[in-house]
C-alpha positions as CSV (number, residue, x, y, z in Angstrom):
1,M,-28.1,248.9,-76.1
2,E,-28.0,246.1,-78.7
3,A,-26.7,248.5,-81.4
4,E,-23.9,249.7,-79.2
5,K,-22.6,246.1,-78.9
6,K,-22.3,245.9,-82.5
7,R,-20.5,249.3,-83.1
8,K,-17.1,249.0,-84.8
9,K,-13.9,249.9,-82.9
10,I,-10.8,252.0,-83.6
11,L,-7.6,251.2,-81.6
12,I,-5.3,254.3,-81.0
13,V,-1.8,253.3,-79.9
14,D,0.6,256.0,-78.8
15,D,2.8,256.4,-75.7
16,E,2.0,260.1,-75.5
17,E,-1.4,260.9,-73.9
18,V,-1.8,264.1,-75.8
19,N,-1.6,262.4,-79.2
20,R,-4.1,259.8,-78.2
21,E,-6.5,262.6,-77.0
22,I,-6.0,264.6,-80.6
23,L,-6.8,261.3,-82.3
24,K,-9.7,260.6,-80.2
25,D,-11.1,264.1,-80.8
26,V,-11.0,263.2,-84.6
27,F,-13.4,260.4,-84.2
28,R,-15.6,261.7,-81.6
29,D,-18.7,261.7,-83.9
30,G,-20.3,258.7,-82.3
31,N,-19.7,256.2,-85.2
32,Y,-17.1,254.0,-83.6
33,D,-16.1,252.9,-80.1
34,L,-12.5,254.1,-79.2
35,L,-9.8,252.0,-77.6
36,E,-6.5,253.1,-76.4
37,A,-3.2,251.5,-75.9
38,E,0.1,253.3,-74.5
39,D,2.7,250.8,-76.0
40,G,3.0,247.8,-78.0
41,E,2.2,245.2,-75.5
42,D,-0.9,247.0,-74.5
43,A,-1.9,247.2,-78.1
44,I,-1.6,243.4,-78.7
45,F,-3.6,242.7,-75.3
46,K,-6.4,245.0,-76.9
47,L,-6.2,243.2,-80.2
48,K,-6.6,239.9,-78.6
49,N,-9.5,240.9,-76.3
50,N,-11.5,242.9,-78.8
51,S,-13.4,242.0,-81.8
52,D,-14.7,244.3,-84.5
53,I,-11.6,246.5,-84.7
54,V,-11.8,248.1,-88.2
55,L,-8.8,250.4,-87.9
56,L,-5.5,250.7,-86.0
57,L,-3.7,253.8,-85.7
58,L,-0.1,253.1,-84.7
59,D,2.9,255.1,-83.4
60,I,6.4,253.5,-84.1
61,V,8.5,254.9,-81.4
62,M,7.1,253.5,-78.0
63,P,8.5,252.0,-74.7
64,V,8.2,248.2,-73.9
65,M,7.4,247.2,-77.6
66,D,7.6,249.7,-80.6
67,G,5.2,249.8,-83.5
68,F,7.0,247.3,-85.5
69,G,6.7,244.8,-82.8
70,V,2.9,245.1,-83.1
71,L,3.1,244.7,-86.9
72,E,5.3,241.7,-86.4
73,Y,2.6,240.0,-84.1
74,M,-0.2,241.1,-86.5
75,N,1.5,239.6,-89.4
76,G,2.1,236.5,-87.6
77,E,-1.6,236.1,-86.7
78,N,-2.7,237.0,-90.3
79,M,-4.5,240.1,-88.9
80,L,-3.2,242.7,-91.4
81,D,-5.4,241.6,-94.2
82,N,-8.7,242.2,-92.1
83,I,-7.4,245.2,-89.8
84,P,-6.0,248.1,-91.8
85,V,-3.1,249.9,-90.0
86,I,-2.4,253.7,-90.5
87,L,1.3,254.4,-89.0
88,I,1.3,257.8,-87.4
89,T,4.8,258.7,-86.6
90,S,7.3,261.7,-86.2
91,E,10.0,259.7,-87.9
92,D,10.8,260.9,-91.4
93,A,13.5,258.3,-92.0
94,L,12.7,256.7,-95.5
95,D,13.7,253.2,-94.1
96,S,11.2,253.3,-91.4
97,E,8.4,254.0,-93.9
98,D,9.6,251.4,-96.3
99,Q,9.6,248.9,-93.5
100,A,6.2,249.9,-92.5
101,Y,4.8,249.3,-96.0
102,S,6.7,246.0,-96.2
103,Y,4.4,244.8,-93.5
104,G,1.4,245.8,-95.5
105,V,0.3,248.9,-93.6
106,A,-2.5,250.8,-95.4
107,D,-0.9,254.3,-94.9
108,V,1.7,256.3,-93.2
109,I,0.9,259.8,-91.9
110,H,3.8,261.9,-90.3
111,K,3.4,264.2,-87.3
112,P,2.4,266.9,-87.0
113,F,-0.8,266.0,-88.8
114,Y,-4.0,267.6,-89.9
115,P,-7.0,266.0,-88.0
116,H,-9.3,266.4,-91.1
117,I,-6.7,264.6,-93.2
118,V,-6.4,261.8,-90.7
119,K,-10.2,261.5,-90.6
120,R,-10.6,261.5,-94.3
121,R,-7.8,259.0,-94.9
122,S,-9.1,256.7,-92.1
123,K,-12.7,256.9,-93.6
124,N,-11.5,255.9,-97.0
125,I,-9.2,253.0,-95.8
126,I,-12.1,251.6,-93.6
127,D,-14.6,251.8,-96.5
128,L,-12.0,250.2,-98.9
129,Y,-11.4,247.2,-96.5
130,R,-15.1,246.9,-95.9
131,H,-15.6,246.7,-99.6
132,K,-12.8,244.3,-99.9
133,H,-14.4,242.1,-97.3
134,H,-17.7,242.3,-99.0
135,M,-16.2,241.3,-102.2
136,E,-14.4,238.4,-100.8
137,V,-17.6,237.1,-99.2
138,R,-19.4,237.6,-102.4
139,L,-16.8,235.9,-104.4
140,K,-16.7,232.9,-102.0
141,E,-20.6,232.5,-102.2
142,Q,-20.3,232.7,-106.0
143,E,-17.5,230.2,-106.1
144,E,-19.7,227.9,-103.7
145,E,-22.7,228.5,-106.1
146,I,-20.5,227.5,-109.1
147,R,-19.3,224.5,-107.4
148,R,-22.9,223.5,-106.5
149,Q,-24.1,224.0,-110.2
150,Q,-21.3,222.0,-111.5
151,K,-21.8,219.2,-109.1
152,E,-25.5,219.2,-110.2
153,I,-24.6,219.2,-113.8
154,Q,-22.1,216.5,-113.2
155,D,-24.7,214.4,-111.3
156,N,-27.2,214.9,-114.2
157,N,-24.5,213.8,-116.7
158,E,-23.6,210.8,-114.6
159,F,-27.4,209.9,-114.6
160,M,-27.7,210.2,-118.2
161,I,-24.5,208.2,-118.8
162,D,-25.6,205.3,-116.5
163,T,-29.0,205.4,-118.1
164,L,-27.6,205.1,-121.7
165,S,-25.1,202.4,-120.4
166,S,-28.0,200.6,-118.7
167,V,-30.0,200.5,-122.0
168,V,-27.1,199.0,-123.9
169,E,-26.6,196.3,-121.1
170,A,-30.3,195.6,-121.1
171,R,-30.4,195.1,-125.0
172,S,-27.3,192.9,-124.8
173,A,-28.6,190.9,-122.1
174,E,-25.7,191.6,-119.7
175,T,-25.8,191.6,-115.9
176,G,-26.0,195.3,-115.5
177,E,-22.7,195.5,-113.7
178,H,-20.4,195.3,-116.8
179,T,-20.3,199.4,-117.0
180,R,-19.9,199.9,-113.4
181,R,-16.9,197.3,-113.2
182,I,-15.3,199.0,-116.3
183,K,-15.4,202.3,-114.5
184,Y,-13.9,200.7,-111.4
185,F,-11.2,198.9,-113.5
186,T,-10.4,202.2,-115.7
187,R,-10.0,204.3,-112.4
188,I,-7.7,201.8,-110.7
189,M,-5.5,201.4,-113.7
190,L,-5.3,205.1,-114.3
191,K,-4.2,205.6,-110.8
192,Y,-1.3,203.2,-111.3
193,L,-0.5,204.8,-114.5
194,M,-0.3,208.3,-113.1
195,K,1.9,207.0,-110.1
196,Y,4.4,204.9,-112.1
197,Y,4.3,206.5,-115.7
198,P,4.3,210.2,-115.1
199,K,5.3,210.6,-118.8
200,Y,1.5,210.4,-119.8
201,G,0.8,213.4,-117.5
202,I,-2.4,211.8,-116.1
203,T,-4.0,214.0,-113.4
204,P,-6.7,213.1,-110.8
205,E,-9.0,215.3,-112.6
206,Q,-8.3,213.4,-115.8
207,I,-8.9,210.0,-114.0
208,D,-12.3,211.2,-113.0
209,E,-13.3,212.3,-116.4
210,I,-11.9,209.3,-118.0
211,A,-13.5,206.9,-115.7
212,R,-16.8,208.5,-116.5
213,A,-16.3,208.4,-120.2
214,S,-15.5,204.7,-120.1
215,A,-19.2,204.0,-119.2
216,L,-20.0,205.0,-122.7
217,H,-17.5,202.7,-124.4
218,D,-20.2,200.2,-125.8
219,I,-23.0,202.9,-126.4
220,G,-22.8,201.9,-130.3
221,K,-24.3,198.5,-129.5
222,I,-27.7,200.3,-129.6
223,G,-27.3,200.2,-133.4
224,I,-26.6,196.4,-133.7
225,P,-29.4,194.3,-134.7
226,D,-30.7,191.9,-132.1
227,A,-30.2,188.8,-134.2
228,I,-26.4,189.6,-134.0
229,L,-26.2,191.2,-130.6
230,L,-28.0,188.5,-128.9
231,K,-26.9,185.5,-130.9
232,P,-26.3,182.4,-128.5
233,G,-23.1,181.5,-130.1
234,R,-20.0,182.5,-132.2
235,L,-20.7,185.0,-134.9
236,T,-19.9,184.4,-138.4
237,P,-17.3,186.6,-140.2
238,E,-20.0,188.7,-141.8
239,E,-21.9,189.1,-138.5
240,F,-18.6,190.0,-136.8
241,E,-18.0,192.7,-139.3
242,I,-21.4,194.1,-138.4
243,M,-20.6,193.8,-134.7
244,K,-17.4,195.9,-135.0
245,T,-19.3,198.8,-136.5
246,H,-20.5,199.5,-132.9
247,T,-17.3,201.4,-132.4
248,T,-18.2,203.9,-135.2
249,I,-21.9,203.9,-134.4
250,G,-21.0,205.1,-130.9
251,C,-19.0,208.0,-132.3
252,E,-21.8,209.0,-134.5
253,I,-24.2,209.0,-131.6
254,L,-21.8,211.2,-129.6
255,E,-21.4,213.6,-132.6
256,K,-25.1,214.1,-132.9
257,S,-25.9,214.3,-129.3
258,Y,-23.0,216.2,-127.5
259,R,-23.0,219.9,-127.9
260,D,-19.5,220.8,-126.7
261,Q,-17.3,218.9,-128.9
262,T,-14.2,220.8,-127.7
263,S,-14.4,219.4,-124.0
264,E,-12.0,217.0,-122.7
265,F,-14.9,214.7,-121.6
266,Y,-16.2,214.5,-125.2
267,R,-12.8,213.6,-126.6
268,Y,-12.4,211.0,-124.0
269,S,-15.7,209.5,-124.8
270,Y,-15.2,209.7,-128.6
271,D,-11.8,208.1,-128.5
272,I,-12.8,205.3,-126.1
273,C,-15.8,204.6,-128.1
274,R,-13.7,204.2,-131.4
275,Y,-10.6,202.8,-130.2
276,H,-11.3,200.4,-127.3
277,H,-11.0,197.5,-129.7
278,E,-7.7,198.7,-131.3
279,R,-4.5,196.6,-130.5
280,W,-0.9,197.4,-129.9
281,D,0.2,195.4,-132.9
282,G,-2.4,197.1,-135.2
283,K,-4.7,194.2,-135.4
284,G,-7.7,195.7,-133.9
285,Y,-10.4,197.8,-135.2
286,P,-11.9,200.0,-136.6
287,D,-8.8,201.8,-137.9
288,Q,-6.0,199.3,-137.3
289,L,-4.0,201.8,-135.1
290,V,-0.5,200.7,-134.0
291,G,1.3,201.3,-130.8
292,D,1.1,204.8,-129.4
293,E,-1.3,206.0,-132.1
294,I,-4.0,204.5,-129.7
295,P,-4.7,207.1,-127.0
296,I,-3.4,205.7,-123.6
297,Y,-6.9,205.9,-121.8
298,A,-8.6,204.0,-124.8
299,Q,-5.8,201.2,-124.1
300,I,-6.6,201.3,-120.4
301,V,-10.4,200.8,-121.1
302,A,-9.6,198.2,-123.7
303,I,-7.8,195.8,-121.2
304,A,-10.6,196.4,-118.6
305,D,-13.1,195.4,-121.1
306,V,-11.2,192.2,-122.2
307,Y,-10.7,191.3,-118.6
308,D,-14.4,191.8,-117.6
309,A,-15.6,189.9,-120.8
310,L,-13.5,187.0,-119.5
311,V,-14.5,186.9,-116.0
312,S,-18.3,187.4,-116.8
313,P,-20.8,184.8,-118.0
314,R,-22.2,185.4,-121.7
315,V,-25.1,183.4,-123.5
316,Y,-22.2,181.7,-125.3
317,K,-19.7,180.9,-122.7
318,S,-19.0,180.5,-118.8
319,A,-17.0,182.9,-116.8
320,Y,-13.3,182.4,-116.6
321,A,-11.8,182.3,-113.1
322,N,-10.0,185.6,-112.2
323,S,-6.5,184.1,-112.4
324,M,-7.0,182.3,-115.6
325,A,-8.4,185.6,-117.3
326,Y,-5.4,187.4,-116.0
327,D,-2.9,184.8,-117.4
328,M,-4.8,184.7,-120.7
329,I,-4.3,188.6,-121.2
330,M,-0.7,188.5,-119.9
331,N,0.1,185.8,-122.4
332,G,-1.3,187.7,-125.3
333,E,-4.2,185.2,-125.8
334,C,-6.7,188.1,-126.1
335,G,-4.7,190.5,-128.4
336,Q,-1.7,192.6,-127.9
337,F,-1.5,195.5,-125.2
338,S,1.4,197.9,-124.6
339,P,4.1,196.9,-122.2
340,D,3.1,200.0,-119.9
341,V,-0.5,198.9,-119.9
342,L,0.4,195.2,-119.0
343,E,2.6,196.4,-116.3
344,C,-0.1,198.6,-114.7
345,F,-2.6,195.6,-115.2
346,G,0.0,193.5,-113.2
347,L,0.0,196.1,-110.6
348,A,-3.8,196.2,-110.5
349,K,-4.2,192.4,-110.4
350,Q,-5.4,192.0,-106.9
351,D,-7.5,195.1,-107.1
352,F,-9.4,193.5,-110.1
353,F,-9.8,190.2,-108.3
354,N,-11.3,191.9,-105.4
355,I,-13.6,193.9,-107.4
356,V,-15.0,191.0,-109.1
357,E,-15.5,189.0,-106.0
358,V,-17.1,191.9,-104.0
359,I,-19.7,192.5,-106.9
360,K,-20.5,188.9,-106.7
361,M,-21.3,189.2,-103.0
362,F,-23.4,192.4,-103.1
363,D,-26.1,193.9,-105.1
364,F,-25.0,197.6,-106.0
365,S,-28.1,198.2,-108.2
């Protein structure tokens, strides 16, 4: 009894009973349950009220509603991708056949037909659609598995990035929130850049990658001696020259540790490490790049890094108020930034203030 409930169904639609009987005889081998409809409206009723229909044998010329009316309904309900239709018709007009194929019917058989040909074509089409459905299911499962694996890889990468960043922050006696804030600031700035400056071609996917890469901007500080990195005061010119090498040390670390140096994430990480202290007027380091020679995403991380340094306490200074830090950057007291980046910074002003205040209120560690 349970097996019968799961049997697939073939729907035969023809206004002439003799034609329906001939077609029923073709499939009287016990493999399918056979349904009948004597016009288009009856066919639609059967389609609505029966699941597991694997084939529709459809006549064109019928009273009440013709075969094209049934095809129109099935097309509107997105049924034709799942239920194959064989049009069986006495019409030999080419226009009718072309119209039928335009709906996506699987085959057209003209009357009078040979039962064994109808049976063979029907079996082939049912098998083809079953195989197609199976492949679609498998592809969907594979896509879901690939997405799961990609998420797992991304989560692992995030963990390693956060771990490396935490090591740097621990060495430099920072609060532990610097990297997290840089990621927040970078993401916010990039969203404004994407919205108001489409010329840069920033996409949501790039925003995610660049924000993750920003966490590695100071990884080169691992190679700076403690006496300089932890000095509770201003650095001498000689010490500052050593401190500046953290940009190129970070690139060396990435070159040695990152396998896929063709990926966008590697390029973002490398450029951000090397160029986040470059300045628009060419007075930055290590390469004294000028203007648009500096990748736009490195410019974004640069202004985020400067702002966070101003509003955060250090061993050699107290934290500036949000508004004062903002004014210092906009007035050019902390180096030169591009007009586009400064405008985005202005748009993001309140977002930056809110992030700093929220992080002061809550412990996200």
